[in-house]
C-alpha positions in Angstrom: 166.2 127.8 90.7 164.5 129.4 87.8 160.7 128.8 87.8 158.2 129.5 85.0 154.4 129.3 84.9 152.6 128.7 81.6 149.2 130.0 82.4 148.3 132.0 85.5 144.6 131.7 86.3 143.1 131.0 89.7 145.3 127.9 90.5 148.5 129.2 89.0 148.3 132.5 90.8 147.4 130.7 94.1 150.5 128.5 93.7 152.7 131.5 92.9 151.4 133.6 95.8 152.3 130.8 98.3 155.7 130.2 96.8 156.5 133.9 97.0 155.0 134.4 100.5 157.2 131.7 101.9 160.3 132.9 100.1 160.8 129.5 98.3 161.7 131.2 95.0 162.6 134.9 94.6 160.4 136.9 92.4 163.4 137.8 90.2 163.7 134.1 89.4 160.1 133.6 88.2 158.6 134.1 84.7 154.9 134.0 83.9 153.6 133.3 80.4 149.9 134.1 79.9 148.0 134.8 76.7 145.4 137.0 78.3 147.2 140.2 78.6 145.0 141.8 81.3 145.5 138.7 83.5 149.3 138.8 82.8 149.5 142.5 83.6 147.5 142.2 86.9 149.6 139.2 88.0 152.9 140.9 87.3 151.8 144.2 88.9 150.6 142.4 92.0 153.5 139.9 92.5 156.4 141.7 90.9 157.3 138.8 88.6 158.4 139.1 84.9 155.6 138.3 82.4 155.5 137.4 78.7 153.0 136.2 76.2 155.6 133.9 74.6 155.5 130.4 76.1 158.9 129.6 74.4 160.6 132.4 76.2 159.3 131.2 79.5 160.6 127.7 78.8 164.1 128.8 77.8 164.5 130.7 81.0 163.6 128.0 83.5 164.7 124.9 85.4 161.1 124.0 86.4 158.1 124.6 84.1 154.6 124.5 85.6 151.9 123.9 83.0 149.0 125.8 84.7 146.6 125.8 81.8 143.3 123.9 81.6 143.5 120.2 80.4 142.0 120.9 77.0 144.9 123.2 76.2 147.7 120.9 77.2 148.3 119.3 73.8 148.5 122.6 72.0 150.8 124.1 74.6 153.1 121.1 74.7 153.3 121.0 70.9 154.4 124.7 70.9 157.1 124.3 73.5 158.4 120.7 73.0 161.4 121.8 70.9 162.5 124.2 73.6 162.4 121.7 76.5 165.5 119.7 77.2 166.3 116.7 79.4 167.6 118.9 82.3 164.3 120.7 82.8 161.4 119.5 85.0 157.8 119.7 83.7 155.1 120.0 86.4 151.5 119.2 85.4 148.5 120.3 87.4 145.9 118.8 84.9 143.5 116.0 85.9 143.4 113.0 83.7 146.7 113.6 81.9 148.9 110.7 82.9 152.7 110.6 83.0 152.7 108.3 80.0 150.4 110.7 78.0 152.6 113.7 78.9 155.8 111.9 77.8 154.2 110.7 74.6 152.8 114.2 73.8 156.3 115.7 74.3 157.6 112.9 72.0 160.9 112.6 73.7 162.5 111.8 77.1 161.3 114.5 79.6 161.2 114.7 83.4 157.6 115.0 84.5 156.0 115.5 87.9 152.2 115.1 87.9 150.3 117.0 90.6 146.7 117.7 91.6 146.4 120.8 93.8 143.1 122.5 94.9 141.7 126.0 95.3 142.3 126.3 99.1 145.8 127.0 97.9 144.5 130.5 97.6 144.7 130.8 101.4 147.8 128.5 101.7 145.6 125.6 102.9 145.7 123.5 99.8 146.0 119.7 99.5 148.2 118.4 96.6 148.7 114.8 95.4 152.0 114.3 93.5 153.9 111.6 91.6 156.7 111.6 89.1 158.1 109.5 86.2 161.3 107.5 86.6 163.5 110.2 84.9 163.0 112.5 88.0 165.7 112.0 90.6 164.9 112.0 94.3 166.7 115.3 94.7 164.7 116.8 91.9 161.4 115.4 93.2 162.2 117.0 96.6 162.9 120.3 94.9 159.3 120.2 93.5 157.9 119.2 96.8 159.5 122.3 98.3 157.5 124.4 95.8 154.3 122.6 96.6 154.4 123.1 100.3 154.4 126.8 99.7 150.6 126.7 99.4 149.5 123.8 101.6 150.0 120.1 102.4 151.5 117.6 100.0 151.4 113.8 99.8 153.1 111.5 97.3 150.6 109.0 95.9 150.9 106.2 93.4 149.8 107.4 89.9 146.8 105.1 89.7 145.3 107.0 92.6 145.6 110.5 91.0 142.1 110.4 89.6 140.9 109.6 93.1 142.9 112.6 94.4 141.0 114.7 91.9 137.7 113.5 93.4 138.6 113.6 97.1 140.5 116.9 97.2 140.9 118.5 93.7 137.2 118.9 93.1 135.9 118.5 96.6 136.0 122.2 97.7 133.0 122.6 95.4 131.1 120.0 97.4 132.0 121.7 100.7 131.0 125.1 99.4 127.6 123.6 98.4 127.3 122.2 102.0 128.1 125.5 103.5 125.7 127.3 101.3 122.9 124.8 102.1 123.6 125.1 105.8 123.5 128.9 105.5 120.3 128.8 103.6 118.7 126.7 106.2 119.9 129.1 108.9 118.5 132.0 107.0 115.2 130.2 106.7 115.3 130.0 110.5 115.7 133.7 110.8 119.5 134.2 110.9 121.0 137.1 108.9 122.9 135.6 105.8 126.3 137.0 106.6 126.1 135.5 110.1 124.8 132.2 108.7 127.8 131.9 106.4 130.2 132.6 109.3 128.5 130.0 111.5 128.4 127.3 108.8 132.0 128.0 107.6 133.5 127.9 111.0 131.6 124.7 111.8 133.2 123.0 108.7 136.6 124.4 109.5 136.5 123.3 113.1 135.2 119.9 112.3 138.0 119.2 109.7 140.6 120.4 112.2 139.2 118.1 114.9 139.6 115.1 112.5 143.1 116.1 111.6 144.4 117.0 115.0 142.8 114.3 117.1 143.3 111.5 114.6 140.0 110.0 115.7 137.6 108.3 113.3 135.0 110.7 111.8 132.3 108.3 112.9 133.5 108.4 116.4 133.5 112.2 116.4 130.0 112.2 114.9 128.8 109.8 117.7 130.1 112.3 120.3 127.7 114.9 119.0 124.7 112.6 118.8 123.1 112.5 122.3 120.3 109.8 122.7 117.0 111.2 121.6 118.6 114.6 120.8 118.6 117.2 118.0 121.7 116.0 116.2 120.7 112.3 115.8 117.4 113.5 114.4 119.2 115.6 111.8 121.5 112.7 111.0 118.5 110.4 110.6 117.1 112.8 107.9 120.5 113.0 106.1 120.7 109.2 106.0 117.1 109.0 104.8 117.9 111.5 102.0 120.9 109.6 100.9 123.7 112.0 101.8 126.5 109.5 102.0 125.4 107.7 98.9 125.1 111.0 97.0 128.7 112.0 97.9 130.0 108.6 97.0 128.2 108.5 93.6 129.4 112.1 92.9 133.0 111.2 93.6 132.8 108.1 91.4 131.5 110.3 88.6 134.3 112.7 89.2 136.9 109.9 88.9 135.3 108.6 85.7 135.3 112.1 84.2 139.0 112.6 85.1 140.0 109.4 83.5 138.3 110.5 80.2 140.1 113.9 80.1 
């Protein structure tokens, strides 16, 4: 398999590192195209892959092409490479809001397209990626792409109409969690705890809580109730969070995220 990445920012490099770390594709079979020459050089030096500033060169050399640029650059990138792409190649999109139909229409011809929404925990091979494909991608080809995606975390196939929800619940949500960790740490610092220690306590509490949900399969509300002793400290904190509208704020933020994704 020959693999190319057009664009290699934070997400692209995270995906690449996972794919290489798990030996899914050999570095000799990967080409990276990046307009920012400093970024290109550092990526190639670190990962040992071949780099170019020519997107067309990257396309010609590949079986699977990952479009790892920001959504606002998709149209220009596709316009530049569309004549180089043929019906045998698979295009992998990581852009929110860009539907399979939009991608096909922008290429202006029959193309195999897989739409994905990864997230930044891919940097530590703990990502979560939603994925769907158009009808031109065979099951064998789809599974080939899935093998790439598991290189940097968990993957689930979803119906395309849910991809904007995936953006809100996993693609963008690390930012919400980082804000939670930061706020928890700030409160701990206000209580006298050194900041570095506060970040460790808050981060491990989030990590452990998520692991508890995933590994026990128990409802988050049930696990919350287990911590809330009658008349205790936790239920008092929960009371204040409810009073301040924590759940409503998260729901409204995610609704706004979905609406923004649909408009991209």
